[in-house]
N, C-alpha and C positions, 0 to 999 in steps of 0.2 A: 595515191600509192607511192611508197618510197622507191627512189632510184638512185644509182650512182653512174655518172656518166664515165665511160671508158674510152671513148674516142669518137671520130666523126666519119660519116659517110656522105660526101658531097655536101649538101646543105643541112643535113640532119645529124643529130647527135646520136651515138650508140648508147643506150642506157640499159643497165641491168637492174631488173626488178628484184627487191628483196623483201623479206619480212623479218622483224625483230621483235621478239616478245620475251618477257620473263626477266628475272634478275639472277644474279649469281655468275658462276663461271661459264664463259661463252661456249657454245657448241655450234659449229657451222655444218650443216647438212647439205650435201652436193649431190644433185639428183643424176639418174640414169637416162640413158636414151630410150625412146624419143619423148619422155616426159617433162615434168616441170617440178619446181619446187613443192607443188601439191602432192607429189608422190610420197612424202613423208607424213601424210595425215595420220597414220597409225602411231607414229613415233614421236611427235611433237608434245602431245598431251602428257605422255609418261615423264619426258624429260622435264617438261615445265613442273610437274608435280614433285620431282625429285630435286627441285631447286636450281635448275639451270636456266640460264639465258640462251634461247634457241634462235639462230638465224638460219633461214632458208633463202635460197635465191634461184633465179632461173638462168640458165646458161644462155648466152647470146644465141639468138635464133629459136628460142623455145619459150613456153609460157608467155609471160607478160613482158619479156625483154624484148629489146629491138631485134629486128630480123635483117641484119646486113647480109651481103652477099660474099663477105670475106671474113677472115679471122678464125676459121674452123681449124684450129691446131693447137697442140698443148701448150706452146709457149705463149700463145694468146690467151687461151683458157686460163692458165695460171697467173697471168698478168691481170685478167679480170678479177680473179679471186684475190690477188694482192691488193688491188685498188680498193676492193670492197672491204677487205680487213684494215686497211689503212684508214679508209674514211671513217669507219667505226671505232678506230683505235682499239682493236681488239688484242687483248694479251692473255697469256695462259689459257689458249683456245684449243679445243679438241677438233680437229678436221674428220669427218665422217663422210666418206665418198662411196656411193653405190654405182656399180658398173662403170659407165664412163667417168663418173665421179671419182673413182678410184685413182683415175689418171691425173686428175687435178691434184689430189692428195700427193701422189708421187712427184709430180713435176713441180709442184709448189715447194715442197720440201728439198728437192733436188736442186732448185734454183734459188729460192730465198732463205733457205735455212730454217732452223727452229726458233729463232729468238722469239717469235710471238706465239709458238705452238708448244703445247705440253703433251699432247696425245694424238694418235692417230688410229682411225679404224677404216679398213677397206672391206666393203661388203659386194659380194659378187663381182669383183673387180676385173678390170681388163689388164692390169699389170701381172707380170713384169714384161711380157713380149708375146703377143699371140701369133706372130707369123712364123710358119714352119720354115726353118732355114737350116743349112749344114750344121750349125752350132746350137739349133734349138729345135730338136726333133720332136718335142712335145707340142710344138705350135700347130697352128691350122693352115692348110694350104691356101695360097693366095686366091685359087679358084673360087673359094667359098666367099670370100669378100667381094671378088669381082661379080659373082653372081648375085650378091644382095645389091650391090649397085645398079646392076642391070635391071632387077626386079623394081626397085625404087623408080628408077627412070621410066620403065614401062607402065607402071600404075601404081603410084605411091600408096594410095588408099587401100588398094587390095593386098599389097605387100604388108601394111600395117595390121590387117586382119590375120593373116597368116603368122606374122611375127608375135603377136599377142597370144595366140594360141600356144606357141612354144614358150613365151615369156612366163607364162603362169601354168603351164602343163595342164590346160583345161581338160584334156581327155582323162587325166587322173584325179585332178582336184576340184573340178567344177561341182558345186553344190556340197562340197565339204569344206574346203578352205578358201573358196572364192565364189562369187556369184557372177551371173551374167552382167549384172549392173556395173560392177567394177570393171569388168573388162570392157565393156562398152564406154565407160567414163575414161579408162586409159586411151581408147581408141580416139575418143573425142579431142582429148588433150593433145594427142600425137597429130591428129589431122590439122590442127590449128598451128602446128609449128612451121617454120620456113621450109619450103620445098627444097631450096638450094641447101639450106643448112642441113637439113635431113641427110641428103645424099653426100654432102661434103663431110659429115662426121664419120662415116664408114671406114675411110682409109686411116682416120686417126686410131681406130681400134688396134691396129698393129703397130702403133708407136713403140719404139724400143725404150722401155723404162728402166732398163737393168741398172745403168749408172745412178739413176735417181733413187732406186731402191737401196743400193749400197751407201747412200748418204743420209738415209733415215736414221735418226739417233734419237727418237722419242718411243715410249712404250706404244707397241702397235698391236692392235687385234685384227685378225683376218677372219672374216665370216664367209662362208660359202657353202651353198647347198650341193648335195652329191648327186642331185638329179637336174642340175642346170644344163639346159640344152642350148642355151645362147652362149655362154662362157663356161666351157667344161672346166670342172674342178682340177682336172689333171694338167690342164694347159695354163692355169691362172692361180687358183687358191693355194694349191700345194707349193708351187714355185715361189709365190710370194713369201710364204711362211719361211721357206728355205733361205730366202735372199735378204729379208729384213732381219737384222741382228736383234735378237731377243724378243721377237714377235711370237704371238701366242695364236693358235689356230682353232676356231670353232667351226666343226663341219656338222650341218643340219641335215639329218638323214631324211630323204625324200623331198627335200625343199628344191623348188625351181629356181629360176633366174630372179623372178619377181618376189621373192621372199619377204620383202618388206610387208607385203600384205597377207600373204598365205601363212607365213610363220611369223606374224608380228609379235606375238607374246613371247617367243624365243629370243627374238632379235632385241626387243625392248629389255628384257631382263639382262641380257649380255651386255648391252650398252650401259645400263644403269650401273651394273656390277663393276665394270671395266673403268667407268668415270669414278667410281668410288675406290678404286684400288684394289678390288677383288680380283683374284686370279680367275680367268675365264678361259676355257678351252685347253688345248694341248700345249704343253711347255715349249720353250724356244728349241729351235734346231740349230745345227752347225751351220755357218754361213756357207752357201754354195758359190760356185763360180759364175 
């Protein structure tokens, strides 16, 4: 399996696993918590069929990547992505980030700029700033994140069961847009992730990406479900659309956080159209503070 080495922990290398398929302009797909590059199963074939080179990778601590006990912060995540892009010498690339992966898109562009990047897509993303503060009243109370950390520390596997119930809105969509087998597979992937990395990722969800968002200077599509129970659209999707100059917003009605599977057809159509230069979603809004 292909890997890029991004660092060391004592006597072992820290390796990021990736998959690289197809020809054409490159598209890098960045997965969400607590899954792996496999979560793009529904998106990879349509993108390959549309003539794109598709790269997926596993964030450190997840999937087939190394599971160090440090480096779970967005400066490091963006550096890992940068090292992958550099190793593969990707240019004119589209970055597509889902959930936590939206943070990599924002921090990468905020830190490394758009020399190698031509487009960006943020799906169910955590930017721009999820924490409720005096200057961010649409955010989420710190107690919610602290409660998640406590639940993972108490029983990580039980937490994952409850998490995926809300990730896919199984009470509404089971048997219609998702099967028990898909939810079980997601649980299995997440259960195999680093216990340390799983718990350390939670505080990264309220990283402040507002400065990064202001630096994004490539065409950007924001996709978010209006029934997202993990990252509410009011706290993230709408704000990202407001902050990224020239971005477009596609709101998927009734879609949960895990819309890559439940609303795969809609997501895939939007991705292919956006990559082709077709206008997708609502038009740009005025830049917000």
